[in-house]
Steps between C-alpha positions, in 0.01 A plus 500: 500500500366447852141542380556240226643254755197542727253439218686191376533356850124524554434329164772235506525377856294195610148596593390237758490726804580797279539763769761302692670359190559837336659638813761223500833608343610318186871443442732394219841383618816380327733289711863415426719275713871485424717232662875571499717186513833648397633787289404333174196293596162650585146378459196724448129419536236752395120510497211745498180490704158661493413478868518123565488397132829442318467665162855474361809287521847607382771332295821610671714396201321704232319755718167413335173515694291183520129582473306259721148618412341598168455849645851534650598756234224732616425752227866559412647441156783254436734794432426656839550167675833439329626837622397407853671160468827660394482753783435234763775274362755782500398597851547142625851484349594833655364389838717187499807698404452760774475242776790295365719811496417592860517164676783604735397864540142409598617204711282257312486156651778249435679725246467219244701274724489134408634170624558160351318188604616184331659696218181699424496876550206603718410868512307668779276745308317810608174631356371843406125542446335780304128583512368780280159600376198715576171503688168655402279626783139608464475874557877554506791536260695190403807412707823367345753304703848353463655302784820302549556223754818317595471141619126556547533811720404852385798697373386812309190659348440769236271795580471847347805462273718391794630171637446451874670245726295256702513571876634146550736509201792645696806644332461275198164657414644850541788422266268354236277811512799728479608336173149476349419865573795614290335396172231763451418397142417142590302615803282723274441203269400283794261765628332536158483126446318420823299819544364529143578196284416232757149633585415520130612141446308387809177659376554326166537166676180553697312583181638214290463241777165607645324177391737294718552758772128558557401133514327381815533138622293390798689327782437153636523461875503215753588439865735250662712452811876530507754338735386522861653806666469338844277301737141615485561730204407492132669670205215600268608565141297686237622426144414736214610402150467591134417871538594796283591782537734464795349740762298288745376532858463186715394516867410254774181628662269427792177666404604845382814509716833438324721264701842609620805283439421415140811385310504589129728304267662622180282546193637235262458486121340221298625414152186650345567842653251467786597503868482289816492609867451330835411674827520312830378553854616330822201448733399291797313193378192576714482851350514400132121467463350816353809613312483579129740597222391805299644558150468834323604538135410727211368203295228429759296807412492639853370172651752354744561125502448360853604149607392381845715268705327178608655286772593166341339191658678177581467202264321296771228762537461525125468117478232494771313790343478305176444145629234561769244645256574218257437230764176667612387528139576132436304394812202713401505357148504141631207567735295661225572209265381241754186699572422535132556124446256417781230730365543370146461136606183573699342685208577221250396190709258636751697325771729662749868428492616191684763715652238717665329288769333806650291562186121444527399144411847365544534161666773283630532160339596218736689190403251211527763277648533733796 
């Protein structure tokens, strides 16, 4: 099985910078968030993700998967997928029931307490988050994982057929693990599901979706300044937009030296599945000249994109730079036109221009009355 995974990873993963890309782990993760409002009212939200790409939604009323891509079924049959749907739906119901039954024992927040404001009952809910799935690593066996969080903080994790408390989970995490570890049958099913079934499904997704997953979209990049960080300083911002896949390296450089203090923002998604990133650098204004933003991405074929920072000029200097040459050009044109007119008149009449008293044969006419 491991040999098959290695072969498929080499074939299926994006090939841009193939050596680096293949060594990156690939994960498939199912997330489930359950909000508990009272003993009879809960709300569940589920989804599935291939790395940063959402592949499935989930109908919490029917338990049906929502396939968001044409290849979201992988190479599985409808019968196999229906079995998985039923298993996940039953597991979500059991999860809700377990936490509802142990609210007081596990000291879960608010104990479904509520109060009335203007005649309306307002509940103070708590949330339980579940993340489960598997990772494929080049040169290594696949790794399955199941993790619980309570109010966003790690609670428990499943490893080697055993539930383990989070170091920061306290007594609540220990009590949860104590209960979960009593059901050996379910723990064996969980181990099989995420150690064997999940990697097979993940490989099927990579195969079925390789046309989309292997696409390469070149980034667009431009420079700007952000809000002034202080007197005599500039905030230089390098924008990179429209790239796919997500891995990207952006650096502010001076020559071949990467600049310290670079601030990297979050990589944000576009509606078309591509990504956007901005990277900023706070520098003294007099030291901005010579800086450049370097962009490295698999779609660029090994040729980095480099944008050099140019100190912006004031509008007055720009106006002078444009107008002075225009005035000089207009003056030169006028002088050439007058010279040409004089030469043309002399050639046509044989007489010098009246406006040129210094020409040979020119004379000054006196008024006879003078």
